All heavy atoms as atom14 arrays in JSON, in Angstrom:
{
  "sequence": "MAGPDSGTQHQFTGFKKYFNSTTILGRRNYVILTYGSLVALFLAYKMRKPKEISHK",
  "atom14_mask": [
    [1, 1, 1, 1, 1, 1, 1, 1, 0, 0, 0, 0, 0, 0],
    [1, 1, 1, 1, 1, 0, 0, 0, 0, 0, 0, 0, 0, 0],
    [1, 1, 1, 1, 0, 0, 0, 0, 0, 0, 0, 0, 0, 0],
    [1, 1, 1, 1, 1, 1, 1, 0, 0, 0, 0, 0, 0, 0],
    [1, 1, 1, 1, 1, 1, 1, 1, 0, 0, 0, 0, 0, 0],
    [1, 1, 1, 1, 1, 1, 0, 0, 0, 0, 0, 0, 0, 0],
    [1, 1, 1, 1, 0, 0, 0, 0, 0, 0, 0, 0, 0, 0],
    [1, 1, 1, 1, 1, 1, 1, 0, 0, 0, 0, 0, 0, 0],
    [1, 1, 1, 1, 1, 1, 1, 1, 1, 0, 0, 0, 0, 0],
    [1, 1, 1, 1, 1, 1, 1, 1, 1, 1, 0, 0, 0, 0],
    [1, 1, 1, 1, 1, 1, 1, 1, 1, 0, 0, 0, 0, 0],
    [1, 1, 1, 1, 1, 1, 1, 1, 1, 1, 1, 0, 0, 0],
    [1, 1, 1, 1, 1, 1, 1, 0, 0, 0, 0, 0, 0, 0],
    [1, 1, 1, 1, 0, 0, 0, 0, 0, 0, 0, 0, 0, 0],
    [1, 1, 1, 1, 1, 1, 1, 1, 1, 1, 1, 0, 0, 0],
    [1, 1, 1, 1, 1, 1, 1, 1, 1, 0, 0, 0, 0, 0],
    [1, 1, 1, 1, 1, 1, 1, 1, 1, 0, 0, 0, 0, 0],
    [1, 1, 1, 1, 1, 1, 1, 1, 1, 1, 1, 1, 0, 0],
    [1, 1, 1, 1, 1, 1, 1, 1, 1, 1, 1, 0, 0, 0],
    [1, 1, 1, 1, 1, 1, 1, 1, 0, 0, 0, 0, 0, 0],
    [1, 1, 1, 1, 1, 1, 0, 0, 0, 0, 0, 0, 0, 0],
    [1, 1, 1, 1, 1, 1, 1, 0, 0, 0, 0, 0, 0, 0],
    [1, 1, 1, 1, 1, 1, 1, 0, 0, 0, 0, 0, 0, 0],
    [1, 1, 1, 1, 1, 1, 1, 1, 0, 0, 0, 0, 0, 0],
    [1, 1, 1, 1, 1, 1, 1, 1, 0, 0, 0, 0, 0, 0],
    [1, 1, 1, 1, 0, 0, 0, 0, 0, 0, 0, 0, 0, 0],
    [1, 1, 1, 1, 1, 1, 1, 1, 1, 1, 1, 0, 0, 0],
    [1, 1, 1, 1, 1, 1, 1, 1, 1, 1, 1, 0, 0, 0],
    [1, 1, 1, 1, 1, 1, 1, 1, 0, 0, 0, 0, 0, 0],
    [1, 1, 1, 1, 1, 1, 1, 1, 1, 1, 1, 1, 0, 0],
    [1, 1, 1, 1, 1, 1, 1, 0, 0, 0, 0, 0, 0, 0],
    [1, 1, 1, 1, 1, 1, 1, 1, 0, 0, 0, 0, 0, 0],
    [1, 1, 1, 1, 1, 1, 1, 1, 0, 0, 0, 0, 0, 0],
    [1, 1, 1, 1, 1, 1, 1, 0, 0, 0, 0, 0, 0, 0],
    [1, 1, 1, 1, 1, 1, 1, 1, 1, 1, 1, 1, 0, 0],
    [1, 1, 1, 1, 0, 0, 0, 0, 0, 0, 0, 0, 0, 0],
    [1, 1, 1, 1, 1, 1, 0, 0, 0, 0, 0, 0, 0, 0],
    [1, 1, 1, 1, 1, 1, 1, 1, 0, 0, 0, 0, 0, 0],
    [1, 1, 1, 1, 1, 1, 1, 0, 0, 0, 0, 0, 0, 0],
    [1, 1, 1, 1, 1, 0, 0, 0, 0, 0, 0, 0, 0, 0],
    [1, 1, 1, 1, 1, 1, 1, 1, 0, 0, 0, 0, 0, 0],
    [1, 1, 1, 1, 1, 1, 1, 1, 1, 1, 1, 0, 0, 0],
    [1, 1, 1, 1, 1, 1, 1, 1, 0, 0, 0, 0, 0, 0],
    [1, 1, 1, 1, 1, 0, 0, 0, 0, 0, 0, 0, 0, 0],
    [1, 1, 1, 1, 1, 1, 1, 1, 1, 1, 1, 1, 0, 0],
    [1, 1, 1, 1, 1, 1, 1, 1, 1, 0, 0, 0, 0, 0],
    [1, 1, 1, 1, 1, 1, 1, 1, 0, 0, 0, 0, 0, 0],
    [1, 1, 1, 1, 1, 1, 1, 1, 1, 1, 1, 0, 0, 0],
    [1, 1, 1, 1, 1, 1, 1, 1, 1, 0, 0, 0, 0, 0],
    [1, 1, 1, 1, 1, 1, 1, 0, 0, 0, 0, 0, 0, 0],
    [1, 1, 1, 1, 1, 1, 1, 1, 1, 0, 0, 0, 0, 0],
    [1, 1, 1, 1, 1, 1, 1, 1, 1, 0, 0, 0, 0, 0],
    [1, 1, 1, 1, 1, 1, 1, 1, 0, 0, 0, 0, 0, 0],
    [1, 1, 1, 1, 1, 1, 0, 0, 0, 0, 0, 0, 0, 0],
    [1, 1, 1, 1, 1, 1, 1, 1, 1, 1, 0, 0, 0, 0],
    [1, 1, 1, 1, 1, 1, 1, 1, 1, 0, 0, 0, 0, 0]
  ],
  "atom14_positions": [
    [[0.8, -1.2, 0.0], [0.0, 0.0, 0.0], [0.84, 1.26, 0.0], [0.35, 2.33, -0.29], [-0.89, 0.0, 1.24], [-2.33, -0.01, 0.9], [-3.26, 0.52, 2.3], [-4.43, -0.76, 2.35], [0.0, 0.0, 0.0], [0.0, 0.0, 0.0], [0.0, 0.0, 0.0], [0.0, 0.0, 0.0], [0.0, 0.0, 0.0], [0.0, 0.0, 0.0]],
    [[2.11, 1.14, 0.33], [2.96, 2.32, 0.44], [3.67, 2.64, -0.86], [4.5, 3.51, -0.9], [4.0, 2.1, 1.54], [0.0, 0.0, 0.0], [0.0, 0.0, 0.0], [0.0, 0.0, 0.0], [0.0, 0.0, 0.0], [0.0, 0.0, 0.0], [0.0, 0.0, 0.0], [0.0, 0.0, 0.0], [0.0, 0.0, 0.0], [0.0, 0.0, 0.0]],
    [[3.37, 1.96, -1.92], [4.0, 2.25, -3.2], [4.39, 0.98, -3.91], [4.24, -0.12, -3.37], [0.0, 0.0, 0.0], [0.0, 0.0, 0.0], [0.0, 0.0, 0.0], [0.0, 0.0, 0.0], [0.0, 0.0, 0.0], [0.0, 0.0, 0.0], [0.0, 0.0, 0.0], [0.0, 0.0, 0.0], [0.0, 0.0, 0.0], [0.0, 0.0, 0.0]],
    [[4.91, 1.12, -5.11], [5.24, -0.07, -5.88], [6.41, -0.87, -5.31], [6.47, -2.07, -5.49], [5.59, 0.48, -7.27], [5.93, 1.91, -7.05], [5.15, 2.34, -5.86], [0.0, 0.0, 0.0], [0.0, 0.0, 0.0], [0.0, 0.0, 0.0], [0.0, 0.0, 0.0], [0.0, 0.0, 0.0], [0.0, 0.0, 0.0], [0.0, 0.0, 0.0]],
    [[7.33, -0.24, -4.63], [8.5, -0.94, -4.07], [8.45, -0.98, -2.54], [9.45, -0.81, -1.88], [9.79, -0.24, -4.51], [10.0, -0.36, -6.01], [9.51, -1.33, -6.58], [10.65, 0.53, -6.57], [0.0, 0.0, 0.0], [0.0, 0.0, 0.0], [0.0, 0.0, 0.0], [0.0, 0.0, 0.0], [0.0, 0.0, 0.0], [0.0, 0.0, 0.0]],
    [[7.29, -1.2, -1.98], [7.17, -1.11, -0.52], [7.91, -2.2, 0.21], [8.27, -2.04, 1.37], [5.69, -1.13, -0.12], [5.11, -2.36, -0.54], [0.0, 0.0, 0.0], [0.0, 0.0, 0.0], [0.0, 0.0, 0.0], [0.0, 0.0, 0.0], [0.0, 0.0, 0.0], [0.0, 0.0, 0.0], [0.0, 0.0, 0.0], [0.0, 0.0, 0.0]],
    [[8.2, -3.33, -0.45], [8.87, -4.42, 0.24], [10.36, -4.49, -0.01], [11.03, -5.34, 0.57], [0.0, 0.0, 0.0], [0.0, 0.0, 0.0], [0.0, 0.0, 0.0], [0.0, 0.0, 0.0], [0.0, 0.0, 0.0], [0.0, 0.0, 0.0], [0.0, 0.0, 0.0], [0.0, 0.0, 0.0], [0.0, 0.0, 0.0], [0.0, 0.0, 0.0]],
    [[10.92, -3.63, -0.85], [12.35, -3.72, -1.16], [13.12, -2.62, -0.46], [12.6, -1.56, -0.17], [12.57, -3.61, -2.68], [12.08, -2.36, -3.13], [11.86, -4.72, -3.42], [0.0, 0.0, 0.0], [0.0, 0.0, 0.0], [0.0, 0.0, 0.0], [0.0, 0.0, 0.0], [0.0, 0.0, 0.0], [0.0, 0.0, 0.0], [0.0, 0.0, 0.0]],
    [[14.38, -2.88, -0.22], [15.27, -1.9, 0.38], [16.11, -1.26, -0.72], [16.59, -1.95, -1.62], [16.22, -2.57, 1.39], [15.52, -3.06, 2.62], [15.06, -1.91, 3.5], [15.63, -0.83, 3.47], [14.03, -2.14, 4.27], [0.0, 0.0, 0.0], [0.0, 0.0, 0.0], [0.0, 0.0, 0.0], [0.0, 0.0, 0.0], [0.0, 0.0, 0.0]],
    [[16.3, 0.07, -0.66], [17.09, 0.77, -1.65], [18.45, 1.13, -1.04], [18.52, 1.6, 0.08], [16.39, 2.06, -2.09], [15.1, 1.81, -2.78], [15.04, 1.34, -4.07], [13.82, 1.96, -2.39], [13.79, 1.22, -4.43], [13.02, 1.57, -3.42], [0.0, 0.0, 0.0], [0.0, 0.0, 0.0], [0.0, 0.0, 0.0], [0.0, 0.0, 0.0]],
    [[19.49, 0.91, -1.81], [20.84, 1.29, -1.41], [21.34, 2.34, -2.39], [21.86, 2.0, -3.45], [21.77, 0.07, -1.39], [21.38, -0.98, -0.38], [21.49, -0.46, 1.05], [22.39, 0.31, 1.37], [20.59, -0.89, 1.9], [0.0, 0.0, 0.0], [0.0, 0.0, 0.0], [0.0, 0.0, 0.0], [0.0, 0.0, 0.0], [0.0, 0.0, 0.0]],
    [[21.14, 3.6, -2.05], [21.55, 4.68, -2.93], [22.99, 5.08, -2.65], [23.46, 4.98, -1.52], [20.65, 5.91, -2.75], [19.22, 5.67, -3.16], [18.22, 5.61, -2.22], [18.91, 5.51, -4.49], [16.91, 5.4, -2.6], [17.6, 5.31, -4.89], [16.6, 5.24, -3.94], [0.0, 0.0, 0.0], [0.0, 0.0, 0.0], [0.0, 0.0, 0.0]],
    [[23.67, 5.55, -3.69], [25.03, 6.05, -3.53], [25.13, 7.39, -4.24], [24.34, 7.72, -5.12], [26.05, 5.09, -4.15], [25.76, 4.92, -5.52], [26.05, 3.74, -3.44], [0.0, 0.0, 0.0], [0.0, 0.0, 0.0], [0.0, 0.0, 0.0], [0.0, 0.0, 0.0], [0.0, 0.0, 0.0], [0.0, 0.0, 0.0], [0.0, 0.0, 0.0]],
    [[26.11, 8.19, -3.83], [26.36, 9.48, -4.47], [25.25, 10.47, -4.21], [24.71, 10.58, -3.11], [0.0, 0.0, 0.0], [0.0, 0.0, 0.0], [0.0, 0.0, 0.0], [0.0, 0.0, 0.0], [0.0, 0.0, 0.0], [0.0, 0.0, 0.0], [0.0, 0.0, 0.0], [0.0, 0.0, 0.0], [0.0, 0.0, 0.0], [0.0, 0.0, 0.0]],
    [[24.9, 11.2, -5.26], [23.88, 12.26, -5.18], [22.52, 11.72, -4.74], [21.82, 12.33, -3.94], [23.78, 12.94, -6.55], [22.8, 14.07, -6.61], [23.13, 15.31, -6.09], [21.56, 13.89, -7.17], [22.23, 16.36, -6.15], [20.65, 14.93, -7.23], [20.99, 16.17, -6.71], [0.0, 0.0, 0.0], [0.0, 0.0, 0.0], [0.0, 0.0, 0.0]],
    [[22.16, 10.55, -5.25], [20.86, 9.98, -4.95], [20.73, 9.52, -3.5], [19.63, 9.29, -3.03], [20.56, 8.81, -5.88], [20.27, 9.26, -7.28], [19.53, 8.19, -8.03], [19.11, 8.77, -9.34], [17.78, 8.43, -9.69], [0.0, 0.0, 0.0], [0.0, 0.0, 0.0], [0.0, 0.0, 0.0], [0.0, 0.0, 0.0], [0.0, 0.0, 0.0]],
    [[21.83, 9.42, -2.8], [21.78, 9.04, -1.39], [21.1, 10.12, -0.57], [20.4, 9.84, 0.4], [23.19, 8.8, -0.86], [23.24, 8.34, 0.57], [24.66, 8.05, 0.99], [24.73, 7.58, 2.42], [26.09, 7.29, 2.84], [0.0, 0.0, 0.0], [0.0, 0.0, 0.0], [0.0, 0.0, 0.0], [0.0, 0.0, 0.0], [0.0, 0.0, 0.0]],
    [[21.27, 11.39, -0.98], [20.73, 12.51, -0.22], [19.5, 13.12, -0.87], [18.72, 13.8, -0.2], [21.81, 13.58, -0.06], [23.03, 13.03, 0.64], [24.18, 12.75, -0.06], [23.0, 12.76, 2.0], [25.29, 12.23, 0.57], [24.1, 12.24, 2.64], [25.25, 11.97, 1.92], [26.34, 11.45, 2.55], [0.0, 0.0, 0.0], [0.0, 0.0, 0.0]],
    [[19.31, 12.94, -2.17], [18.18, 13.52, -2.89], [17.48, 12.41, -3.67], [17.91, 12.05, -4.77], [18.64, 14.62, -3.85], [19.23, 15.8, -3.15], [20.6, 15.92, -3.0], [18.43, 16.8, -2.64], [21.16, 17.0, -2.35], [18.98, 17.89, -1.99], [20.34, 17.98, -1.85], [0.0, 0.0, 0.0], [0.0, 0.0, 0.0], [0.0, 0.0, 0.0]],
    [[16.41, 11.87, -3.09], [15.62, 10.86, -3.78], [14.17, 11.02, -3.38], [13.84, 11.74, -2.43], [16.14, 9.45, -3.47], [16.07, 9.15, -1.99], [15.01, 9.06, -1.42], [17.24, 9.0, -1.37], [0.0, 0.0, 0.0], [0.0, 0.0, 0.0], [0.0, 0.0, 0.0], [0.0, 0.0, 0.0], [0.0, 0.0, 0.0], [0.0, 0.0, 0.0]],
    [[13.28, 10.38, -4.08], [11.85, 10.54, -3.8], [11.25, 9.33, -3.09], [10.04, 9.27, -2.91], [11.09, 10.78, -5.11], [11.23, 9.67, -5.96], [0.0, 0.0, 0.0], [0.0, 0.0, 0.0], [0.0, 0.0, 0.0], [0.0, 0.0, 0.0], [0.0, 0.0, 0.0], [0.0, 0.0, 0.0], [0.0, 0.0, 0.0], [0.0, 0.0, 0.0]],
    [[12.08, 8.4, -2.67], [11.54, 7.2, -2.03], [11.7, 7.21, -0.51], [11.05, 6.42, 0.16], [12.21, 5.94, -2.59], [13.62, 6.04, -2.41], [11.91, 5.78, -4.07], [0.0, 0.0, 0.0], [0.0, 0.0, 0.0], [0.0, 0.0, 0.0], [0.0, 0.0, 0.0], [0.0, 0.0, 0.0], [0.0, 0.0, 0.0], [0.0, 0.0, 0.0]],
    [[12.55, 8.07, 0.03], [12.72, 8.12, 1.47], [12.28, 9.48, 2.0], [12.29, 10.47, 1.29], [14.19, 7.88, 1.87], [14.99, 8.94, 1.36], [14.7, 6.55, 1.35], [0.0, 0.0, 0.0], [0.0, 0.0, 0.0], [0.0, 0.0, 0.0], [0.0, 0.0, 0.0], [0.0, 0.0, 0.0], [0.0, 0.0, 0.0], [0.0, 0.0, 0.0]],
    [[11.92, 9.5, 3.26], [11.49, 10.74, 3.89], [12.64, 11.74, 3.93], [12.45, 12.93, 3.67], [10.97, 10.46, 5.32], [9.74, 9.56, 5.27], [10.66, 11.75, 6.06], [8.56, 10.16, 4.57], [0.0, 0.0, 0.0], [0.0, 0.0, 0.0], [0.0, 0.0, 0.0], [0.0, 0.0, 0.0], [0.0, 0.0, 0.0], [0.0, 0.0, 0.0]],
    [[13.85, 11.29, 4.23], [15.0, 12.19, 4.28], [15.32, 12.76, 2.9], [15.7, 13.93, 2.79], [16.22, 11.48, 4.85], [16.14, 11.14, 6.34], [17.36, 10.36, 6.77], [15.99, 12.39, 7.16], [0.0, 0.0, 0.0], [0.0, 0.0, 0.0], [0.0, 0.0, 0.0], [0.0, 0.0, 0.0], [0.0, 0.0, 0.0], [0.0, 0.0, 0.0]],
    [[15.17, 11.96, 1.86], [15.42, 12.45, 0.51], [14.42, 13.52, 0.12], [14.77, 14.53, -0.48], [0.0, 0.0, 0.0], [0.0, 0.0, 0.0], [0.0, 0.0, 0.0], [0.0, 0.0, 0.0], [0.0, 0.0, 0.0], [0.0, 0.0, 0.0], [0.0, 0.0, 0.0], [0.0, 0.0, 0.0], [0.0, 0.0, 0.0], [0.0, 0.0, 0.0]],
    [[13.17, 13.31, 0.46], [12.14, 14.32, 0.16], [12.38, 15.59, 0.96], [12.2, 16.7, 0.46], [10.76, 13.76, 0.48], [10.35, 12.64, -0.42], [8.99, 12.13, -0.04], [8.82, 10.78, -0.55], [7.81, 10.02, -0.24], [6.87, 10.45, 0.57], [7.72, 8.81, -0.73], [0.0, 0.0, 0.0], [0.0, 0.0, 0.0], [0.0, 0.0, 0.0]],
    [[12.76, 15.43, 2.22], [13.04, 16.59, 3.06], [14.18, 17.42, 2.49], [14.12, 18.66, 2.48], [13.41, 16.13, 4.48], [13.64, 17.3, 5.43], [14.48, 16.9, 6.59], [15.82, 16.57, 6.1], [16.84, 16.29, 6.87], [16.68, 16.25, 8.16], [18.02, 16.01, 6.38], [0.0, 0.0, 0.0], [0.0, 0.0, 0.0], [0.0, 0.0, 0.0]],
    [[15.2, 16.76, 1.98], [16.33, 17.49, 1.4], [15.92, 18.28, 0.17], [16.42, 19.38, -0.06], [17.47, 16.52, 1.08], [18.15, 16.03, 2.34], [18.09, 16.68, 3.37], [18.79, 14.88, 2.25], [0.0, 0.0, 0.0], [0.0, 0.0, 0.0], [0.0, 0.0, 0.0], [0.0, 0.0, 0.0], [0.0, 0.0, 0.0], [0.0, 0.0, 0.0]],
    [[15.0, 17.74, -0.64], [14.48, 18.5, -1.78], [13.73, 19.75, -1.32], [13.85, 20.81, -1.91], [13.55, 17.65, -2.65], [14.27, 16.88, -3.73], [14.22, 15.5, -3.76], [14.98, 17.53, -4.71], [14.86, 14.78, -4.76], [15.63, 16.83, -5.72], [15.56, 15.46, -5.73], [16.21, 14.77, -6.71], [0.0, 0.0, 0.0], [0.0, 0.0, 0.0]],
    [[12.96, 19.62, -0.26], [12.2, 20.76, 0.27], [13.17, 21.83, 0.79], [13.01, 23.02, 0.51], [11.23, 20.31, 1.38], [10.62, 21.5, 2.1], [10.15, 19.42, 0.8], [0.0, 0.0, 0.0], [0.0, 0.0, 0.0], [0.0, 0.0, 0.0], [0.0, 0.0, 0.0], [0.0, 0.0, 0.0], [0.0, 0.0, 0.0], [0.0, 0.0, 0.0]],
    [[14.19, 21.42, 1.53], [15.18, 22.36, 2.06], [15.91, 23.05, 0.92], [16.13, 24.27, 0.96], [16.16, 21.62, 2.99], [15.44, 21.2, 4.27], [17.36, 22.5, 3.32], [16.25, 20.29, 5.16], [0.0, 0.0, 0.0], [0.0, 0.0, 0.0], [0.0, 0.0, 0.0], [0.0, 0.0, 0.0], [0.0, 0.0, 0.0], [0.0, 0.0, 0.0]],
    [[16.26, 22.31, -0.13], [16.93, 22.89, -1.28], [16.04, 23.91, -1.98], [16.49, 25.0, -2.35], [17.34, 21.79, -2.27], [18.01, 22.23, -3.56], [19.38, 22.83, -3.26], [18.14, 21.06, -4.5], [0.0, 0.0, 0.0], [0.0, 0.0, 0.0], [0.0, 0.0, 0.0], [0.0, 0.0, 0.0], [0.0, 0.0, 0.0], [0.0, 0.0, 0.0]],
    [[14.76, 23.59, -2.13], [13.83, 24.5, -2.8], [13.65, 25.78, -2.0], [13.77, 26.89, -2.55], [12.47, 23.81, -3.01], [12.67, 22.62, -3.77], [11.5, 24.73, -3.73], [0.0, 0.0, 0.0], [0.0, 0.0, 0.0], [0.0, 0.0, 0.0], [0.0, 0.0, 0.0], [0.0, 0.0, 0.0], [0.0, 0.0, 0.0], [0.0, 0.0, 0.0]],
    [[13.36, 25.65, -0.71], [13.17, 26.85, 0.12], [14.45, 27.66, 0.23], [14.42, 28.89, 0.21], [12.66, 26.47, 1.5], [11.2, 26.08, 1.53], [10.73, 25.17, 2.47], [10.29, 26.6, 0.63], [9.4, 24.81, 2.5], [8.97, 26.24, 0.65], [8.52, 25.35, 1.59], [7.21, 24.99, 1.63], [0.0, 0.0, 0.0], [0.0, 0.0, 0.0]],
    [[15.6, 27.0, 0.35], [16.87, 27.71, 0.42], [17.15, 28.49, -0.85], [17.65, 29.62, -0.8], [0.0, 0.0, 0.0], [0.0, 0.0, 0.0], [0.0, 0.0, 0.0], [0.0, 0.0, 0.0], [0.0, 0.0, 0.0], [0.0, 0.0, 0.0], [0.0, 0.0, 0.0], [0.0, 0.0, 0.0], [0.0, 0.0, 0.0], [0.0, 0.0, 0.0]],
    [[16.83, 27.9, -2.0], [17.03, 28.6, -3.27], [16.13, 29.83, -3.37], [16.56, 30.89, -3.83], [16.72, 27.66, -4.44], [17.6, 26.57, -4.43], [0.0, 0.0, 0.0], [0.0, 0.0, 0.0], [0.0, 0.0, 0.0], [0.0, 0.0, 0.0], [0.0, 0.0, 0.0], [0.0, 0.0, 0.0], [0.0, 0.0, 0.0], [0.0, 0.0, 0.0]],
    [[14.88, 29.69, -2.93], [13.96, 30.83, -2.97], [14.43, 31.95, -2.05], [14.37, 33.13, -2.42], [12.55, 30.39, -2.59], [11.85, 29.5, -3.6], [10.51, 29.01, -3.05], [11.65, 30.22, -4.92], [0.0, 0.0, 0.0], [0.0, 0.0, 0.0], [0.0, 0.0, 0.0], [0.0, 0.0, 0.0], [0.0, 0.0, 0.0], [0.0, 0.0, 0.0]],
    [[14.9, 31.61, -0.87], [15.41, 32.62, 0.07], [16.66, 33.3, -0.51], [16.8, 34.52, -0.42], [15.7, 31.99, 1.45], [16.49, 32.93, 2.34], [14.4, 31.6, 2.12], [0.0, 0.0, 0.0], [0.0, 0.0, 0.0], [0.0, 0.0, 0.0], [0.0, 0.0, 0.0], [0.0, 0.0, 0.0], [0.0, 0.0, 0.0], [0.0, 0.0, 0.0]],
    [[17.54, 32.52, -1.11], [18.75, 33.1, -1.7], [18.41, 34.05, -2.84], [19.01, 35.13, -2.95], [19.67, 31.98, -2.19], [0.0, 0.0, 0.0], [0.0, 0.0, 0.0], [0.0, 0.0, 0.0], [0.0, 0.0, 0.0], [0.0, 0.0, 0.0], [0.0, 0.0, 0.0], [0.0, 0.0, 0.0], [0.0, 0.0, 0.0], [0.0, 0.0, 0.0]],
    [[17.46, 33.69, -3.69], [17.05, 34.57, -4.77], [16.41, 35.85, -4.23], [16.67, 36.95, -4.74], [16.07, 33.86, -5.7], [16.67, 32.81, -6.62], [15.58, 32.04, -7.34], [17.59, 33.47, -7.62], [0.0, 0.0, 0.0], [0.0, 0.0, 0.0], [0.0, 0.0, 0.0], [0.0, 0.0, 0.0], [0.0, 0.0, 0.0], [0.0, 0.0, 0.0]],
    [[15.6, 35.72, -3.2], [14.96, 36.89, -2.59], [16.0, 37.83, -1.99], [15.96, 39.04, -2.2], [13.96, 36.45, -1.52], [13.35, 37.59, -0.77], [12.36, 38.37, -1.35], [13.76, 37.89, 0.51], [11.79, 39.43, -0.66], [13.2, 38.94, 1.22], [12.22, 39.71, 0.63], [0.0, 0.0, 0.0], [0.0, 0.0, 0.0], [0.0, 0.0, 0.0]],
    [[16.97, 37.27, -1.26], [18.01, 38.1, -0.65], [18.89, 38.76, -1.71], [19.26, 39.92, -1.56], [18.86, 37.26, 0.3], [18.16, 36.83, 1.58], [19.06, 35.9, 2.38], [17.73, 38.02, 2.4], [0.0, 0.0, 0.0], [0.0, 0.0, 0.0], [0.0, 0.0, 0.0], [0.0, 0.0, 0.0], [0.0, 0.0, 0.0], [0.0, 0.0, 0.0]],
    [[19.19, 38.05, -2.78], [19.99, 38.64, -3.86], [19.23, 39.78, -4.51], [19.81, 40.81, -4.85], [20.34, 37.57, -4.89], [0.0, 0.0, 0.0], [0.0, 0.0, 0.0], [0.0, 0.0, 0.0], [0.0, 0.0, 0.0], [0.0, 0.0, 0.0], [0.0, 0.0, 0.0], [0.0, 0.0, 0.0], [0.0, 0.0, 0.0], [0.0, 0.0, 0.0]],
    [[17.93, 39.63, -4.66], [17.11, 40.69, -5.25], [17.05, 41.92, -4.34], [17.16, 43.05, -4.79], [15.69, 40.16, -5.5], [14.74, 41.2, -6.02], [14.78, 41.62, -7.34], [13.8, 41.78, -5.17], [13.91, 42.58, -7.82], [12.92, 42.75, -5.63], [12.98, 43.14, -6.95], [12.13, 44.11, -7.41], [0.0, 0.0, 0.0], [0.0, 0.0, 0.0]],
    [[16.91, 41.69, -3.04], [16.8, 42.8, -2.09], [18.14, 43.51, -1.88], [18.14, 44.7, -1.55], [16.29, 42.3, -0.73], [14.85, 41.85, -0.76], [13.95, 42.96, -1.2], [13.24, 43.56, -0.04], [12.3, 44.61, -0.41], [0.0, 0.0, 0.0], [0.0, 0.0, 0.0], [0.0, 0.0, 0.0], [0.0, 0.0, 0.0], [0.0, 0.0, 0.0]],
    [[19.25, 42.83, -2.06], [20.54, 43.42, -1.77], [21.2, 44.08, -2.97], [22.25, 44.7, -2.82], [21.49, 42.36, -1.21], [21.05, 41.86, 0.14], [22.18, 40.66, 0.81], [23.56, 41.71, 1.21], [0.0, 0.0, 0.0], [0.0, 0.0, 0.0], [0.0, 0.0, 0.0], [0.0, 0.0, 0.0], [0.0, 0.0, 0.0], [0.0, 0.0, 0.0]],
    [[20.61, 43.96, -4.16], [21.25, 44.6, -5.29], [21.14, 46.12, -5.17], [20.22, 46.64, -4.56], [20.7, 44.11, -6.62], [19.28, 44.2, -6.79], [18.78, 43.63, -8.07], [17.39, 44.06, -8.05], [16.76, 44.63, -9.03], [17.35, 44.78, -10.18], [15.52, 45.02, -8.89], [0.0, 0.0, 0.0], [0.0, 0.0, 0.0], [0.0, 0.0, 0.0]],
    [[22.11, 46.78, -5.75], [22.19, 48.23, -5.61], [21.1, 48.89, -6.46], [20.99, 48.62, -7.65], [23.57, 48.7, -6.08], [23.83, 50.16, -5.83], [25.24, 50.51, -6.22], [25.47, 51.99, -5.98], [26.82, 52.38, -6.35], [0.0, 0.0, 0.0], [0.0, 0.0, 0.0], [0.0, 0.0, 0.0], [0.0, 0.0, 0.0], [0.0, 0.0, 0.0]],
    [[20.32, 49.77, -5.85], [19.27, 50.43, -6.63], [19.88, 51.45, -7.61], [20.93, 52.03, -7.35], [18.42, 51.15, -5.59], [19.3, 51.28, -4.41], [20.29, 50.14, -4.46], [0.0, 0.0, 0.0], [0.0, 0.0, 0.0], [0.0, 0.0, 0.0], [0.0, 0.0, 0.0], [0.0, 0.0, 0.0], [0.0, 0.0, 0.0], [0.0, 0.0, 0.0]],
    [[19.19, 51.64, -8.72], [19.66, 52.62, -9.7], [19.45, 54.02, -9.16], [18.44, 54.31, -8.52], [18.88, 52.45, -11.01], [19.14, 51.15, -11.69], [18.35, 51.05, -12.97], [18.58, 49.73, -13.64], [17.78, 49.57, -14.84], [0.0, 0.0, 0.0], [0.0, 0.0, 0.0], [0.0, 0.0, 0.0], [0.0, 0.0, 0.0], [0.0, 0.0, 0.0]],
    [[20.43, 54.87, -9.42], [20.33, 56.24, -8.94], [19.4, 57.03, -9.84], [19.46, 56.93, -11.06], [21.71, 56.88, -8.88], [22.6, 56.16, -7.88], [23.75, 57.04, -7.47], [23.69, 58.25, -7.67], [24.71, 56.5, -6.95], [0.0, 0.0, 0.0], [0.0, 0.0, 0.0], [0.0, 0.0, 0.0], [0.0, 0.0, 0.0], [0.0, 0.0, 0.0]],
    [[18.56, 57.84, -9.24], [17.63, 58.69, -9.99], [18.24, 60.07, -10.11], [18.59, 60.7, -9.13], [16.28, 58.75, -9.27], [15.68, 57.35, -9.12], [15.33, 59.67, -10.02], [14.45, 57.3, -8.27], [0.0, 0.0, 0.0], [0.0, 0.0, 0.0], [0.0, 0.0, 0.0], [0.0, 0.0, 0.0], [0.0, 0.0, 0.0], [0.0, 0.0, 0.0]],
    [[18.38, 60.54, -11.33], [18.94, 61.86, -11.54], [17.8, 62.84, -11.84], [16.92, 62.54, -12.64], [19.94, 61.86, -12.69], [19.3, 61.48, -13.87], [0.0, 0.0, 0.0], [0.0, 0.0, 0.0], [0.0, 0.0, 0.0], [0.0, 0.0, 0.0], [0.0, 0.0, 0.0], [0.0, 0.0, 0.0], [0.0, 0.0, 0.0], [0.0, 0.0, 0.0]],
    [[17.81, 63.95, -11.15], [16.81, 64.99, -11.37], [17.4, 66.05, -12.28], [18.52, 66.49, -12.11], [16.4, 65.63, -10.03], [15.73, 64.65, -9.12], [14.45, 64.23, -9.33], [16.17, 64.0, -8.01], [14.12, 63.38, -8.36], [15.16, 63.23, -7.56], [0.0, 0.0, 0.0], [0.0, 0.0, 0.0], [0.0, 0.0, 0.0], [0.0, 0.0, 0.0]],
    [[16.6, 66.48, -13.25], [17.08, 67.52, -14.18], [16.78, 68.88, -13.7], [15.93, 69.24, -13.04], [16.45, 67.3, -15.55], [16.97, 66.05, -16.2], [16.38, 65.93, -17.58], [16.93, 64.69, -18.24], [16.45, 64.49, -19.56], [0.0, 0.0, 0.0], [0.0, 0.0, 0.0], [0.0, 0.0, 0.0], [0.0, 0.0, 0.0], [0.0, 0.0, 0.0]]
  ]
}
């Protein structure tokens, strides 16, 4: 009931060990990566130097 591979054990190596869709920790790492990327983009947008307005 928990999915197509509910009875098998997965042995991931490399990148897939930390980012996969079959384990709770792998899913959590994707969420952390997504939210971290959004925060980094927001901070980069807020910290860029504003254009100077020249008055004639």
